[in-house]
N, C-alpha and C positions, 0 to 999 in steps of 0.2 A: 172667332170674333163674336158670333151670336151668343155663345154661352157667357162671354165676358162683357156684354153690353151693360154699361152703367157702372162697371167696377172702378173705372178711373175716377168717376164722380164720387163714389163712396170713399175711395182712398183719399181724395182731395179733402172731403169734408171731415173725415176722421182726423186728418192732420190739422185742419182748421180748429176743430173742437179741442184738440190737445194743446195747441199753441195759443188759443184765444185770439186768433187773427182771422178776419174775413178777407180772403184773397180777391183780387180784381177779376172781373168777368173777362174771359179770353175772347178774342176775335169779335169784339163788339165796338169797334171804333166808330161805326156809323149805325146808331140804333135804328131799328125798323121804323119806317114812316107809317106803317099800318097800325101802330099802337099810339094811343094818346097818352104820352108820358106825363102830361100835366095833371091827369086825373088819378086819384087814388094815391097810395103811398109806396107803390112799387118803383124801385129805382135800380138801374144797372150800377154795379160797383166798378167805377172807373179807376179806382186806386185802392190800395190796401188800407183796411181800417181795423182798429182794435175791436174785439168782440167781448165786452164785459158780461159777467154772469148775471148781474142785475137782480140778485136775490133768488134766482132759479137756475137749474141746469141749462146749459146751452143746448139748443135743439136745431136740427136741420133736416130738410127733405131733399131727397135725390130721386129724380125721375129717370126712367130708362125706357127707351122705345126701340126695341130690337128690330132689325130689318125683317125678321120672320113674322112680325106682327105682335110680338109679346110686349105688353105694356106693364110696367111695374113702378111703384112708388115706395121708397123706403124712408122711414122716419128714424133719424139717429139722435141719440141723447148722450151727452157726455157722462162717462162713468164717474162714480163718486171719487172726488179727490184728484181728478185728472185735469189740472190746469197746465201751465207751462212747466217745463222741466225744473226740478228743484235746484236751488242755488247750491253750489259747492264751494268750499273754501279755496281750493286751488284753481278754480275756473275751468277745470277740465270736464267737459260734458260726460265723458266716458266713466267718470267716477260716480256719477249719480246713480242711485239704486234703480234697477229695472223691475217693472211689474212682472210677476211670474205667476202661473197657475200651478197649484198642487192638486192633481186629480186623484180621486179615490173611487174604488168600486168594490162591491161586495154582493153576496148572494141574497141578502135580506136587509131590511132597514136597520134592524138591531145590529147586525154585523157591520154595517156601514158606520154607525155611530161608534161602535167599539174600535173600528179601525182608525177613525179620526182621533179618538182618545189615545190610542197607542202611538200613533204618529206624533201627536203633540208631545207626549212624554219623551219619545226617542229624540226629537229635535231639541227639546228644552235641555236635555242632558248633554248635548253636544254643541256648544256655542260656536265651534269652528266650522260647522257645516254651512256651505254656501247655498242660499235659497235656490239659485239656478240649478245647482247640481241635484238637489232634492227633487226639483220639478222634472228634470230630465230622467232621473231614475224612476219616478212614479209613472211617467208617461210611456217609458220604453221597456221597463223591466217587470211590470206587473200584469197579470191577466185581467182583461176587461170583462167584468161581470155585469149583471142586469141593473143593480141599484148603484147610482153614481152620484158624485158630488165634486165640487171644485172649490178650493179656497184660493182667493186671489189677493195679492198684495205686493207692495214694493219693499216694505220694511218687514223685518223678522217678526216684530210684535204684531203687525197687522195679520200676518199669516197664522200666528199662534192663536190670536183672538178668533179668527175665522174657524180654526179647528175646534176651539172651545164651543163655539156656537153649533157646529155640526155634531159634536159628540153629545151635546145637550138637547139636540133636536129643536133648537130655537132659531128664528130667522135672524139674519145679519146681512149688512150690505155687501160684505166680501165673502159670503158663504152661499153657494148655490147648489141645492140638491136636485136630483132628477132621475129619470129612468132611461135605460137604453132604448133606442128605436127598435121596432120589431125586426126580427131577423129577415123577414121577407123583403125588407126595404134596402137590400144591398145594392150597390151601384152597378151600372153597366159601363164597360169600357168601350168608347166609340173612337175608332181610328180614322182620321181624315185622309183625303187624297192629296194630290200635288197642288201647289199654288200659293201656300201660305208661308213658304220658307223665306229665310233672309240670311244674308252673309253673317257668319259668326254665331249663328244660333247654337245653343246648347253648350257653348264654351264655359260659361259661368258654372253650370252644373258639373261639367267635367272636372273643374277645379275644386268644387265645394262638396260634392257628394260621392263618397267612395262606392256606394251601391251603383249609382248611375255610371260612374267611370268604369267599374268592373264589367258591367253589361256592355258598354260601348267597346271596350277592349275585346270582349268575346265576339261581338258582332264584326269588329274589324278583322279579327282572325278568320272568321267564317267567310267574309267577303273576299279576303286576299286570294282565295282559290279561283275567283271568277272575274276579278277586275285588275287593272294595271295601275291603280292609284291607291293611296292610303286614306282610309276614312278619317282618322284623327288629324292628319296633315291637312286635308281639305277643310275640315271644320275650323282649324286654327289659322288657316291662311287668310280667311276673310275675302277670298277671291270670288266676287259676285258673279263674274262671267262663268267661271268653272262650276260654281254651285248651282247655276241655273241650267246646266246641261242635263237633259233628261236622263242620260245614262249615269249621271253622278247624283243628281238631286234625289231620284227615287230611292236608290240604296241608302243615301244619307238619311232621308226621312224615315225609312223603314227602321234603321238602327236607332234613331232618336225615339221613335214610338215604342219599340220593344224595350228600350232602356227606361223610358218614363214609366211604362207599366211595371217594370221590375222595381223601380223606386217607390211607386205607390204601394205595391204589395209588401215591400220591406217595411213600410209604415203601417201595415195592418189593413190596408184598403184593398180588398180582394173582390174581383168581379163576379157577379151572379151570372153574367153572360157577356159576350163580346159581339161587336158588329163593326164592319169596316166599309168605308166609302171608297170606291175605285181602288187604287193601289194600296189603300189602308187595309184592305182585306188580307194582304200578305202578312202584315204585322199582327192582325187579329188572329190569323190562323196559327202563328207561332205562339202567341200568348195563350190561345185556347189549348195548345198541345197537339193541334192537328198537323202541324209541320215541325220538324226538328229545326233548330237554329240554322244548321247547314243547308237544309232544303229551302228554308225561308230566304237565306242569302242567295241560293242558286236561282230561285224564281225571280226575285226582285232584280238581281244583277243581269241575268240573261234576258229576261223580258225587256228591261229598259234598254239593253244593248240592241236588241232587235228593233225596238221602236225608234231608237236614234238612227239606225241604219236605213230603215225602210219608210218611216213616217215623219221624222223630224223635218221641220221647215215646210211642211205641206198643208198646214192648216192652223187654226187658232180657236180659242174658246173664250166665252164671256159669261159672267154671272149677271142675271137680270132679276130685278125685284118685281116680278110679275108672276101670277099663277100660270101653271102649265097650259091650260086651255087658252088663255089670252096670248101666250107666247106662240102657240101653234097658229093662231089666227094672224099674228103679226109676221110670221115667217112665210106667208103665202107668196109674196113677191120674189122670194129667194128659194122657192121649191126646187129641190134637187141640188142646191148648193149649200144650204144650211139645214140643220136639224136640231131637234130638242135632244140634248145629251143626257140630262139628269134633272130629276125633280128633288130639290133639297128641302122643300117645305111648301106650305100652302101659298106663299107669295115669294118663292125663291126658286129660280130655274137656271139651268145652264144650257147655253146654245153653242154649237160648234159647226165647223165647216171650212170652206175656202176663205182665205185671208181677205181677199178683196170684197167678197160678199159680206163677211163679218164687219168689215170697216163701214160699209154702207148701212148695215143693220144697226150698229152702235150709234152712228151719226143720227139716224132716224129716231132712235129712242131718246137720245140726249136732247134732240130738238123738241121732243114732246114732253120733256121733263121727267122721263123715267130714269130711275137709278140703275146704272149699268157699269160693270167693272170688268176689264180684261183680266183673264187669268194668266199667270206667268207660265204658260206652256206654249210650245211651237208646233203642236200637232193636234188633230181633231180626235180626241179620245171619245169613246162611247158612241161611235158612229160607224158607217159603212167603211170609212177609211181604214179601220183596224183590221178588216177582213184580209187586207193585203199581207198581214203578218201572221195569219192563222197557221199556215202550213209550217213555217219556220219555227214558230213557237211550239208547236207539237213536237218537232224534232229535238229542240234544245232542252225541253223539259221532260223527256221520256224517263229520266232516272229519278224523278220525284216520287217519293214513297209516303203517301199520306197515312196518318195515324188516327185511331179513335180519339176524339177530343176529350179533354178533362173538364173543359168549361163549355157550356152551350154556345154555339156559334150560329148567329142568325143571318139569314140571307136578306140582302137589301132588295132582292127581286120578288121573292115570295112572302117574306115576312115570317117564314117558318124556320125551325132549327135545321141546320144542314147535317146530313150524314157525312162527316168529315173524311171518311175512308174513300169517298168518291172524288176527292180533290186532286186528281191526277191530270196528266196532259190530255187525256181523252175527253 
């Protein structure tokens, strides 16, 4: 949720720019009395309005205030020629031309211009080529080199004109040259813990992405040795009660995370390092190569089964939008019953402990106007409660055989790279 703060607003405004319509403001039936709405020109949109271009491109600003304290403001401008969808003779929207990118890359600027010229000639000689097919082939079948450009258009002539501009080295609205980002700026894969799951998650990807589906089938086969339920059946059932059981949800989340990583890597996005929060470290270890898929399945399935048997129903957790030092002070009345479980950010902490004590703590924070959210777990993870399961966990995980990692795996405790060969039951 933190990484996606503001994305909904961006999507909404991109659609508004495209359609030429200003959508009404949501959840504003009663405007704030703290604002003098009679002053100035600012108004809430109480109903949909047309958004004319008025001689200049449509522009919009989107503000994002993440719970971690991140503040951002994005200014969007309509791309050239993007009004409403073009009219088509048969009235079928699907027959309207789609805007597509043709991406190019080369080892030098001269080679990039030459490639644009060759591509233009190749396409011009083959009028039957679909623009979308060319875009797919360029994006997935060519090596990505340092010098890059993209031609963007909905019509064939627009794309050919953009290639003309790129081959001549002249600017054009639909031709964008650029350089690749430095190799040191590769992404880090971060794997979350439990609490953000929902019934039916990942089903759409199962049906639309062969790479994701293949990985999920492999995870399902690995889990079958250790569980008495089927991963794919659980996902497709939409059974919210079942998918919230700790001994089900943790293996399901593990499989989804491993498969999402496989999907990203199939798209050419490979991690420079991995890190995991809580049970997310199991998926991170698999993606790093520190655990085999079978051992990853063993750890997540047997660990969650022990938790369900020994800890489930004996505690609760909540996310609090306060700094850890402030949380420690606020926990004083519940000393011995509640504790600080995790520090997720400068103003984001997790508290856990006895259910009745957590209820009192949450009520006190809500009374003071502090943002607090219960996490969908029924045990107190990251606390002394977990020590009850230590001996049994050692016993059930004795067969785990850690491996030297292929990708650096960072510890959330020390901040240093882990020696993955030490990730055994000891």
